[in-house]
N, C-alpha and C positions, 0 to 999 in steps of 0.2 A: 114741828110745823103744824099749824092748826088744820082742823078738818076742812074748813072753808077754803084754805089755800090749796089743799090737796084736790078738792073738788074743782077749783078753778083751773088748776094745771090739767086735770083730766078733761075738762071741757075744751081747753085749747088743743089738746092732743087728739081727742075723740069727740068731735062735735056731734056725731051721729047718735051717741048715747044720750038717753034722757036723764033727767035729774036724779031719778031714783037709782038708775044703774050706776051713775057716777058716784053717788053717795055710798052705795053698797061696796063698790070697788075701793073707794078711798078709805073706808073703815077697815077692810080686810087686808089691804096692802101693808107691807112692812117698810118702815122708813130706815134709810141707810145714809150715813155721812162718810164720805171718802176724802182723805187728805190729798193735797196736790202731789202728783207723781205716783200715787198708789195704783196698783193694778186692780181692775174690776173683773175683767174676763181675760183668759189667756187662750190663744189659739191652740186647738188640739185637745183641750180639756172638755169633759162632758159637763155641760151646763144644765141647770135646772131652774133658772129664774129669768124673768123678763123685766127689764128696767126702764123706768120713765124718769127723765131728768126734770127735777123740780127747780133747781138752780145750779149754776156752775157750767163748766165745759168739760167735754171729754174728747179724746182723739181715738179713732179706730185705725189700726194698722194691720198689715198682713205680710207674711214672708213669701217672697217669690223665688224664682230660680237663683242659684248660687248663694242662697242664704241672705239675700238683700231684703231688708224690711222697709216697706213703703207706707206712707200715710195715705189712707183711703179717703177719710172724711173727718170733719170736726163737727160734733153735735152740741146743741145748746138746749136751754130750758124749753120744755114742751116737746122735745124729741125723744125717741126711745130706741132701744136696741136689745138684742137677745130674744126676739119674739119666737124664733123657731124652737126654743127650749120648751115652750108650752105644749107642743104637739108632737115632737119627735125626740128620740134619744140618740143624738148624734153629736160629734165633737164640734166645739166652737170653730167657726171658719175665720175668725179674726180676733185680735187682742184689743182691749179697751183700757185706756189709762186716763186718770183724772188730770186735767191740765191746771186745775185750781180746786179749792175745796168745793165739793159737789154733793148736793143732796139728791138722793134717789128714792123713788118708790119701787119696791121690788115685789113682783107677783111670782111665786114659785109654781112649779108644775102641780104640786099638791094643792096649793090654793086654787088654781084654775080647775082642777078636777073636782074639788068640793063645790066650786061655783057651778060647774057643769052638772053636778048631781042635784044641787038645790034649785038652780035656775038655768036650764038648758038654753032658753031663748036669750038670756042675758049673756051667757058665755059665747053663743054664736054671734051675737051682735058685736062683742069685743073682737072676735076673730075676723068678722067682716071688716071692722074698722082697721084692724091691723093689716089685713090683706089689701084694702084700698090704699093705705099709706105705702105699703110695699110696692104696689103697682105704680104709684106716683114716683116713688124713689127710683124704681127700675126705669121708668120713662126718662127721668132726668139723667140717670146714669147712661142710658142708651144715647140720649142726645149729646152728652159730653163725649162719649166714645166716638160718635160720628164726627163731632167737631175735631177731636184729636186725630181721627183717621184722616180727615180732610187736611189738617195741618201737616200730618206726617207725609201724606201723598204730595203735598206742595213742596215740603222740604226735600223729599226724595227726588222730585222732578228737578228742583233747583240743583241738588247735588249731582244728578245725572247730567244736567246741562253743563255744570262746572267741569265735570270729568271730561265731557266731550270737548269743551273749549280748551282744556289743558292739553288733550291729545292733539287737537287741531293746531294749537300753539306750537307744540313740540315738532309737529310735521312741518309747519311753516318755517320755524327756526332752522330745522335741518336743511330745508331747501335754500333758505337765505344764506346759510353758511356754505352749502355745497357749491353754489354758483360762483362766488368769489374765490373759493378755494380751488375750484377746477380751473378758473382763469389763471390764478397764480401758478398752479402746478404746470399748466400748459406752457405758459410763457417762460417759466423757469427752465423747463426741458429744452425749449428752443434756444435759450441763452446758453445753456450748458453745452449744447451741440455745436455752438459757434456759428450757427446759420444766420444770426441776426447781426447786422452791422449798421453803423451810422445812425440815421434817423429811425430806422426800425428798432434798433436796440434801445434808443431813448424812449420810443413809444411803448415798448414792452415794459421797461422799468416804470413808466408812468402808470400803466395798467396794473402792475403788481402793487405799487404804492396805493393807488386808489382803492383797489379791492382789499388790501390790508387795512386801510382806514375804515372801510365799511364793516369789516369783521370786528375791529376794535370798538367802533361806535355801538354795534349791536351788543357786544359783550359788556361794555360799560353801562349801557341802558338796562340790561338785565340785572347787573350787579347793583346799580343805583336804585332800581325799584325795590330790590330786596333790602338794601341798607336803609331806605327811608323809614322802614318800620322799626329799626333798631337805634338809629342816631337822630336825636332831636336837633332841630336847626338852632343856630345862634342868631337871635333876632337883633338887628342893628338898623340904622337908617340906610335905606337903599334909594338911590336916585333912579327912578324908573325911566325917566326920559333918556338918561344917558345909557341905561341898560338896553332899552328898546332900540335906540339909535345904533349901538354897536352890533346888535343881533341883525338888524336890517342890513347893515354894511356887509356882514359876513355871508348873508344869503343872496345878496344882490345879483351875483353872477348866475346863480340857479334860477332866480326869478326872471331875469332877462332871457335866459334860455327857454323858458316857458312862455315868453311873450307877455310877461307881467311887469307892471310898475307898482311901486309901493309908495303910498302917500301917507305921511305921518303928520297927524294934527294933534300934538300934545302941547298944552299951554306951557310957556317957559317958567311960570311960577307954580307949576304943579308940585304939591308937597311930596316929601319923601315918604316911601312906604316903610313900615316896620317889618323887616324880613331878613332872610338869609340870601346874600348875593348869589352864591353858587346855585342854590336850589331854585331861586326865581329865574336865574339864567337858563337852567334846564327846562323849566316850565314854559317860559316864553319862546325859547328855541323850538320846543316841541310844537307849540301852537303855530309859529311861522312856518315850520317845515310842513305841517299839516295843510296850511293855507296854500302853499306853493304846490305841494304834491297833488292835491285834489282840485287844482285849477288848470287842467291840461289845455284849455282853449284860450289862455291868456286873459288880459283884462287888468283891472286895478284892485290891489289889496289896500284897504283903508284902515288906518290905525287912529283911534280917537281916545282921548283921555280926559277925565274930569275928576274933581273932588266934590263930594256931596256934604250935606249938613250933618251927617252922622259920623264924621271923622273917617270916611272911607274913600279909597281911590277906586275908580272904575276905568279899566282899559279894555276897549273893544277892538277886536280884529275881524274885519269883514272881508271875505274872499268872494270872487265871482265864479266859484267852482261848481262842481256837479251836484252839490247838496247831499243831504243825508235822508234816506228813505224813512218814513214815519215809524216803521216797525224796528228800525235800528237806532233811532236817535236816543232812546233811553238806555242803550248799552254801550255807547261810544266811549264812556269813561271806565267801563268794566275791564278788569284784567283778562287777558287771553281772548278779548274780542277783536276780531280782525275784519275790517270792511274791505273785502277783496274786489267786489264788483259793484258799480253803480250804473245802471242802464247798460250801455254798450262798452263802458270803460272798465279796464282791468288794471288793478293797482297792486304793486308789490309791498314789501314790508311786513312786519310782524305785529303792528298795532300797539306798540309800547308807549308811544309819545303821549297820547291823551291820558292814559292811566297815570303816567308819571306826573303830568301837569296837575291832574286832580289831586293826587296824593300830596304834592308839594303845597298846593294852595290850601288844602284842608289843614295841613300842619301849621300854616300861617294864620289859622282862624279866619280864612277868607272863603270865597265862594267862586265857583266857575260854572257857567251855564252856556247853553247853546240854543240858538234859534236857526232853523234851516228849512229850505224848500228845495225839493229836487229840481235841478236845472237852473236854479237861481242863486245858489251859493249859501254860505253859512256865516253866522256871526257868533264868535266866542267872546264872552264877557268875563273878565276877571275882576273880582272885588277884593281889595286888600286893606287892612287897617293902616291909617296914616300914622307915621312916627311923630308922637307928640313929645317934644323935648322936655317940657316942664314935667309932664307926667312920668317920663323915664327917670328924671332926676329924683322925683318923689319915690319911685320904686326902689332905686338904688339906695336912697337914704334909709328907707324902711328896712331894706335888706341888711344894711350895715348895723342898724340897731339890733 
């Protein structure tokens, strides 16, 4: 490499040096070419040279606890390493390897001592430039560490929150199971004692069946949520109008018990969705259950559907319920999140419905969103891809080929 190129590299690395100093160092430095993959410095060895990269790239790595080697930084043309070897006799603190063919200028401790003897001011200027570069490097490293610490603190807070939610979830599940199990056990004892006759016996059996159904539903929801991550849905044409109508019929008695009416406004020509019937059934059932549960004062639940120009179906379910507090609305689809109280209202359940709905809709490449105001109700909107018959034929034809 020419002397002018050496001087140019030195100017980029040490702009504080004047032309005379750069030329002097460029003449005295030793040129070294390292092949890709070769080691330049090894951690723990005693080094005696300072290196300036003229072209190429190197990586600096270090061994940490348990023998794990980690990449610290990647250096390029105009950057340097090994500067401490000029002033102290200590082991290298990191290893350096060439990532590609790399040209280096090497200044040994002996070279630097000769420079110090011949021109102390020049040697001191070089050291000041090295120290200034080290300070900048340290500042950047400290800034990066601060950012990583902030990220770590955020991740730790999130993990701590998840652990707390899981603990709360298990507590809620235990209570949700204990209540029906206690009822079942109590009525079973009464039946075994022979104390219940006629209508009382029928009522006891009804309570046992209802509570058994509640336990089965809870268990099925927990298992279903876990299986969603393992089993991919089979996507076929699904008549959303028919699906919603059947779900509305199944919850009608509960809605009437809460003083609710359900108005369905789905156009008869609404296209079919591309989805899994069972999965979408679980998702929409969860949304309707949620609408009924959180509307204790009665009113009207409204269901509206439409198809847009982007081959998407939109189904919105609006309830007249208690609404969702602003600080909770971003967590309603989170697993283990349980909205127990809103204002003066206390609600049971374990909060699995909305996470199930979210997981199902995500697997269908759809979207689910919510808009809510406390005291005025909520609107959940589900967006699903439309089943396009011609496109499905093309896909199947391409698959057969």
